[in-house]
Each structure stands twice: as structure tokens, then as C-alpha cells.
C-alpha positions as CSV (number, residue, x, y, z in Angstrom):
1,M,10.2,91.3,-128.8
2,N,11.2,92.5,-125.4
3,G,8.0,91.5,-124.3
4,R,8.0,88.3,-125.7
5,V,11.3,87.2,-124.5
6,R,10.5,88.9,-121.0
7,N,8.0,85.8,-121.1
8,Y,10.3,83.1,-119.8
9,R,11.4,85.5,-116.5
10,S,8.9,83.1,-114.6
11,Y,10.5,79.9,-115.3
12,L,13.2,81.0,-112.7
13,Q,10.3,79.7,-110.5
14,P,10.5,75.8,-112.0
15,F,14.8,76.4,-110.8
16,T,13.9,77.2,-107.5
17,M,11.7,74.7,-106.9
18,R,13.8,72.2,-107.9
19,F,16.0,72.9,-104.8
20,L,13.5,73.1,-102.4
21,H,11.9,69.8,-103.1
22,S,15.4,67.9,-103.2
23,R,16.6,68.7,-99.8
24,N,19.3,65.5,-99.5
25,S,23.1,66.5,-99.7
26,D,23.2,65.7,-103.3
27,S,21.0,69.2,-104.4
28,L,23.8,71.2,-102.6
29,R,26.1,70.5,-105.0
30,L,26.2,72.8,-108.2
31,A,27.1,69.3,-110.3
32,N,24.0,68.1,-110.2
33,C,22.4,71.3,-110.9
34,P,20.6,71.6,-114.1
35,D,22.8,73.3,-116.9
36,W,21.3,76.9,-116.4
37,S,23.0,78.5,-119.4
38,G,22.1,75.5,-122.0
39,L,18.6,75.3,-120.8
40,V,18.2,79.8,-120.8
41,W,19.8,79.6,-124.2
42,I,17.3,77.4,-125.7
43,L,14.3,79.0,-123.7
44,T,15.5,82.3,-125.2
45,L,15.7,80.8,-128.8
46,N,12.3,79.5,-128.2
47,A,10.9,82.9,-127.3
48,C,12.5,84.8,-129.9
49,F,11.1,81.7,-132.7
50,G,7.8,82.7,-131.6
51,F,8.0,86.3,-132.2
52,A,9.7,85.8,-135.5
53,V,7.8,83.5,-137.1
54,N,5.0,85.7,-136.1
55,S,6.3,88.7,-137.7
56,Y,7.2,86.7,-140.8
57,S,3.6,85.8,-141.2
58,D,2.3,88.7,-140.6
59,R,4.8,91.0,-142.3
60,L,2.7,91.8,-145.1
61,I,-0.2,92.5,-143.3
62,D,1.4,94.9,-140.5
63,E,2.9,96.9,-143.4
64,A,-0.5,97.6,-145.1
65,A,-2.1,98.4,-141.7
66,G,0.6,100.7,-140.6
67,K,1.7,98.1,-137.5
68,P,5.3,98.1,-137.2
69,N,6.9,94.9,-138.1
70,A,10.9,94.0,-137.5
71,L,10.9,91.7,-140.7
72,S,8.7,93.8,-142.9
73,K,11.6,95.7,-144.6
74,M,13.7,92.7,-145.2
75,S,13.5,90.8,-148.1
76,N,12.0,87.3,-148.4
77,R,14.9,85.5,-148.0
78,R,16.8,87.2,-145.7
79,A,13.4,87.2,-143.4
80,L,12.9,83.7,-143.4
81,G,16.8,83.0,-142.9
82,V,16.4,85.1,-139.7
83,V,13.3,82.9,-138.8
84,S,14.8,79.5,-139.4
85,C,17.9,80.6,-137.4
86,F,16.5,79.9,-134.0
87,P,15.6,76.4,-134.0
88,L,18.1,75.6,-136.4
89,L,21.0,77.0,-133.0
90,A,17.9,75.7,-130.6
91,L,17.5,71.7,-131.8
92,P,21.0,71.0,-131.9
93,S,21.9,72.8,-128.4
94,A,19.2,70.3,-127.2
95,L,20.5,67.0,-128.7
96,I,23.9,67.8,-127.3
97,L,22.4,68.6,-123.7
98,Y,19.8,66.0,-123.7
99,H,21.1,63.4,-126.0
100,D,19.8,60.3,-123.6
101,R,16.4,62.3,-122.7
102,Y,13.9,61.9,-125.5
103,V,10.8,63.2,-123.9
104,L,12.2,66.2,-123.4
105,I,14.2,66.8,-126.9
106,L,10.6,65.8,-128.2
107,L,8.6,68.7,-126.1
108,I,11.5,71.2,-127.2
109,G,10.5,70.4,-131.1
110,L,7.0,70.3,-130.3
111,S,7.6,73.7,-129.0
112,F,9.0,74.8,-132.2
113,L,6.3,73.3,-134.5
114,L,3.1,74.9,-132.6
115,A,5.4,77.9,-132.6
116,W,5.4,77.4,-136.6
117,A,2.0,76.0,-136.7
118,H,0.2,79.1,-134.9
119,S,1.5,81.7,-137.2
120,M,2.1,80.3,-140.8
121,P,-0.5,79.3,-143.4
122,P,-2.1,76.8,-144.2
123,V,-2.5,75.8,-140.5
124,R,-2.4,79.3,-139.1
125,L,-3.4,78.3,-135.7
126,K,-4.0,82.0,-134.5
127,E,-7.1,82.7,-136.9
128,W,-9.0,79.9,-135.4
129,E,-11.6,80.2,-132.6
130,V,-10.6,78.6,-129.1
131,G,-8.0,76.8,-131.2
132,G,-6.3,79.3,-131.6
133,L,-5.9,80.4,-128.1
134,V,-5.0,77.2,-127.0
135,A,-2.3,76.7,-129.4
136,A,-0.9,80.1,-128.2
137,S,-0.7,79.9,-124.8
138,T,0.7,76.2,-125.1
139,A,3.1,77.3,-127.5
140,Q,4.1,80.3,-125.4
141,R,3.7,79.1,-121.9
142,V,2.6,75.7,-121.0
143,L,5.2,73.7,-123.2
144,P,8.4,76.3,-122.0
145,A,7.0,75.3,-118.0
146,T,7.1,71.8,-119.0
147,I,10.4,71.9,-120.2
148,V,11.9,73.4,-117.3
149,F,10.2,70.9,-115.2
150,Q,11.0,68.0,-117.0
151,A,14.8,69.4,-117.4
152,V,15.1,69.6,-113.4
153,E,13.3,66.8,-113.1
154,I,10.3,67.6,-111.3
155,S,6.8,65.8,-111.2
156,N,4.2,66.4,-108.7
157,L,1.3,68.0,-108.1
158,A,2.9,71.6,-107.5
159,S,4.6,71.3,-111.0
160,I,1.6,69.7,-112.7
161,S,-0.5,73.3,-110.9
162,M,1.9,75.9,-112.1
163,C,1.7,74.2,-115.7
164,V,-1.8,74.6,-115.3
165,L,-1.3,78.1,-114.3
166,S,1.2,79.2,-116.9
167,G,-1.9,77.8,-119.7
168,L,-4.4,79.6,-118.0
169,V,-2.0,83.3,-117.6
170,G,-1.1,82.4,-121.6
171,L,-4.8,82.2,-122.3
172,R,-5.3,85.8,-120.8
173,Y,-2.3,87.0,-122.4
174,I,-3.4,85.7,-125.6
175,V,-7.1,87.5,-125.3
176,V,-5.7,90.9,-123.9
177,H,-3.3,90.8,-127.3
178,Q,-6.4,90.4,-129.5
179,I,-8.7,93.0,-127.7
180,L,-6.0,95.5,-128.1
181,D,-5.1,94.9,-131.7
182,L,-9.1,94.3,-132.6
183,D,-9.0,97.2,-134.8
184,S,-5.6,97.0,-136.3
185,D,-6.7,93.2,-137.5
186,L,-10.4,94.3,-139.0
187,R,-8.5,97.1,-141.3
188,S,-6.0,94.5,-142.0
189,G,-8.2,91.7,-142.5
190,V,-6.9,89.3,-140.2
191,V,-9.7,87.1,-138.4
192,T,-8.8,86.3,-134.9
193,M,-12.0,85.3,-132.5
194,A,-12.1,88.7,-131.3
195,V,-13.2,89.6,-134.9
196,R,-15.9,86.7,-135.0
197,R,-17.0,87.5,-131.7
198,G,-16.4,90.7,-130.7
199,E,-14.5,92.8,-127.9
200,D,-17.7,92.1,-125.7
201,F,-17.7,88.4,-125.6
202,M,-14.0,88.6,-125.4
203,K,-14.0,90.7,-122.4
204,T,-16.9,88.9,-120.5
205,L,-14.7,85.4,-121.5
206,L,-11.4,86.9,-119.8
207,T,-13.3,88.3,-116.2
208,R,-15.8,85.5,-115.8
209,C,-14.0,82.0,-117.1
210,F,-10.2,83.1,-117.4
211,I,-9.3,85.0,-114.3
212,P,-11.4,83.5,-111.7
213,A,-10.0,80.0,-113.1
214,E,-6.7,82.1,-112.9
215,F,-7.1,83.2,-109.6
216,L,-8.1,79.4,-108.1
217,V,-5.1,77.9,-110.0
218,L,-3.0,80.0,-108.3
219,S,-3.9,79.7,-105.0
220,S,-3.8,76.1,-105.2
221,A,-0.1,76.0,-106.8
222,I,0.2,78.4,-103.9
223,F,-0.6,76.2,-101.5
224,L,1.0,72.8,-102.9
225,M,4.3,74.9,-103.0
226,S,3.9,75.8,-99.2
227,A,4.7,72.0,-98.6
228,S,8.6,73.3,-99.2
229,A,8.1,76.7,-98.3
230,P,5.8,77.3,-95.5
231,G,6.1,81.1,-96.0
232,I,5.1,80.9,-99.0
233,G,1.4,81.3,-98.4
234,V,1.7,84.2,-95.8
235,M,3.6,86.0,-98.5
236,Y,0.9,85.5,-101.2
237,V,-1.8,87.2,-98.8
238,A,0.6,89.6,-97.9
239,Y,0.5,90.3,-101.6
240,L,-3.2,90.7,-102.0
241,F,-3.1,92.8,-99.1
242,Y,-0.7,94.8,-100.9
243,F,-2.4,94.9,-104.2
244,A,-5.5,96.2,-102.7
245,L,-3.5,98.7,-101.1
246,Q,-1.7,99.8,-104.6
247,W,-5.6,100.2,-106.0
248,Y,-6.4,102.0,-103.5
249,V,-3.8,104.7,-103.5
250,S,-2.6,104.9,-107.3
251,D,-5.7,106.3,-109.0
252,R,-3.9,107.6,-111.9
253,E,-2.4,104.2,-112.7
254,R,-5.7,102.2,-111.7
255,E,-6.8,101.8,-115.5
256,K,-3.3,100.6,-116.9
257,R,-1.9,98.7,-114.1
258,F,-4.9,97.1,-112.3
259,S,-7.2,96.8,-115.3
260,A,-8.1,93.1,-116.1
261,F,-7.4,94.3,-119.8
262,S,-3.8,94.9,-119.5
263,Y,-1.3,92.5,-119.6
264,W,0.0,94.8,-116.1
265,F,-2.2,92.7,-114.2
266,F,-0.7,90.3,-111.3
267,S,2.8,90.5,-114.0
268,D,5.0,91.8,-111.1
269,F,3.7,89.0,-108.9
270,Y,4.2,86.3,-111.1
271,N,7.6,87.9,-112.6
272,V,9.4,89.2,-109.7
273,M,7.8,88.5,-106.5
274,L,7.3,84.9,-106.6
275,P,10.3,83.8,-107.7
276,T,12.2,86.4,-105.7
277,F,10.7,85.0,-102.9
278,L,11.1,81.3,-103.5
279,S,15.1,82.4,-103.6
280,I,14.8,83.3,-99.9
281,C,13.1,80.6,-99.0
282,L,15.8,78.8,-101.0
283,L,18.2,80.6,-98.4
284,V,16.6,79.5,-95.6
285,S,16.0,76.2,-95.9
286,L,19.5,75.1,-97.4
287,G,21.6,77.2,-96.2
288,T,24.5,79.3,-98.4
289,G,25.4,76.0,-100.0
290,L,23.3,77.0,-103.2
291,W,24.0,80.8,-103.1
292,P,25.1,80.8,-106.6
293,V,21.4,79.7,-108.0
294,V,20.0,82.6,-105.6
295,L,22.6,85.1,-106.9
296,F,21.7,84.1,-110.7
297,N,18.1,84.8,-109.8
298,F,18.7,87.9,-108.0
299,L,20.9,89.4,-111.0
300,W,18.3,87.8,-113.5
301,L,15.6,90.0,-111.7
302,N,17.3,92.9,-110.5
303,R,15.3,95.7,-112.5
304,G,12.4,94.7,-111.4
305,I,13.3,93.9,-108.1
306,R,14.5,97.9,-108.1
307,K,11.5,99.0,-109.6
308,E,9.2,96.9,-107.0
309,L,10.7,98.4,-104.4
310,K,10.5,101.8,-105.5
311,R,7.1,101.1,-106.3
312,F,6.5,99.9,-102.4
313,F,8.3,103.1,-101.3
314,E,6.0,105.4,-103.7
315,T,3.0,103.2,-102.4
316,F,3.0,103.5,-99.2
317,C,4.2,107.4,-99.6
318,E,1.2,107.9,-101.1
319,L,-1.1,106.2,-98.4
320,A,0.7,108.7,-96.0
321,T,-0.4,111.7,-98.2
322,L,-3.8,110.2,-98.1
323,R,-4.2,109.9,-94.8
324,R,-3.1,113.6,-94.2
325,R,-5.4,115.2,-96.5
326,K,-8.0,113.1,-94.8
327,S,-7.1,114.2,-91.5
328,F,-6.5,117.7,-92.4
329,S,-10.6,118.0,-94.3
330,E,-11.6,116.6,-91.0
331,R,-10.6,119.6,-89.4
């Protein structure tokens, strides 16, 4: 469940972008800030519902295959009650917070409906081929990101590119998920695209289609965001060099952290470095008037920031060790 709920950490980027695109005096008044707690509450319930409804639909299958499932030990009535509580809490909250914003309420309702259709029969989109991948990515990534941008009232090329990027990241994640679950799906009888097409096809789809498209859209999004935060392009180029340096010095972790068939690929950039740097840009561009927003970002990401700082020092220590070894071998 933690993995599903952590997805919305990257939605801090649109929050921060809202203020970078609003440089007038009104943007400095916290009264005009989005309702942070309400929106995070709805996104959390949305993420939990996606996990819960998938666990509910697969509880018997997972139990037969020996896979852990949080709802498999509950009675059907109790498990259904757990699943139902998330939309029953989220939708009234959305109506109270956004009662006069019909498009936003529609998007929130659609996100819950699509999450249900992805996992539950008779639709069960997860067992479709391309449609299943698109449905999962839309429910878990595109619609939540769109909801955030709609809530903070940003509509421009940068926000569109971020939503497209969220969709491509979601496609990559669901393909990786199907590859990792291929053996258990074969045993339990779940017919996903990976089961139909095979592992080699899914890996080819990932490396030749989704990852190149993701990199292209990410670069475009960074370029567009540079209009409001000029330093972000420099940060992106620096990260690419840092990523290559980590790959060079971290042989023992290379297969896990730098494999295209892993959830860890570029996750530090999306979930920690980009929102952190956007927060720094916010302070530089607008001064200290919005320090509560920046503080919220840093507190939200503090564990990831500490982890990345530790990895940063370990990377350069390892680089120094490699250089000493190389110097010693040349003597």
C-alpha cells in the first residue's frame, strides 16, 4: 500500500508551479493558496481506493497464488466495507470543497470510477491489452495530476506536458509491474498483457517506446517550466550527469536502481529532486512570502531528501575510492 500512496508525492510539483506562474501580489497571500489539506486528503483517499479495490478483486486469486493481500483474510462484507469507505469519504469532501467547480468534481468522480473499472468485473480493464495499460496509467497518474492542476487553476503547455509525462511514467510503472508479476499471474490465471505477449515483448515495448517517449516529454516539460524557473534546466542537465556518475560508481546497486525494468529508475528525480528544486526556485523568485508552502514541501519530502543527501556523499566517496584504486594500480 505504501507504494501506491507515495505516488502523489510528485503532485507537489503542480502545487509549487502554481505560485511560480502567479507572480502578482495576490499570490503572496495565503488566503488565495489552494486548500492543501483538503486536496491532499482527496488524493490520499484516491490512491488508497486504487490499492483497495485491486486487492479486493484479486483477494481469492492472490490467496491461491500465495501472494500477500491485505484484504484476503477479511470476510467479503468487511472487505467491501473497507473499499467503499474511500469514495464515501472523498466524494462528499470534494462536493464541500469544490461545490461550484463542476469540472473538478467530475474529474474526481471519474478517477474513482476508472479505478473501479480497472480492477472489478465485468469490465476489469487490467486484463485488456493496451487498454488495460492506458486505464491503469490514467487512473493512477494522469487524472490525479489533472485534478491538481485544475484545483490550482493552471492551464498551459507546461501543465499539459506534466500530465502527459505523468501518463508515460504510469505506463512504464504498469509494464514493470506486469513483468515482475508475470510468474504469479501465470500461476493464478490472471490474463494481463504480459501474460498474452510474453516478457520479451513487454521489455521491448518498454525500452523502445515508453522510456524514449518519457525522456522526450520530460525534456520538453523541463524546457517549458524554465520560463518560470530558469534554473530548472541547469538542474536537469546536472542531474543527468549525476545519474551517469551514480551508474559508474555503484556496481553493486546497478541492476536494481538503474535497470529500466525497475520502479527505481528516475524515481529520485521525480519524487524528490524536482519538487525540492521547484521549492528553492519559489523562494528565489518570490522571496519569503510563501515560506509556509516551501516548508510544507520540505517537511513532506524530508525523508527522501535525507536519503538523497546520504547517497550524494556516498557517490562521491565511492568515486574518490575508485580514483585512488586506479592511481595505485598505475604505479
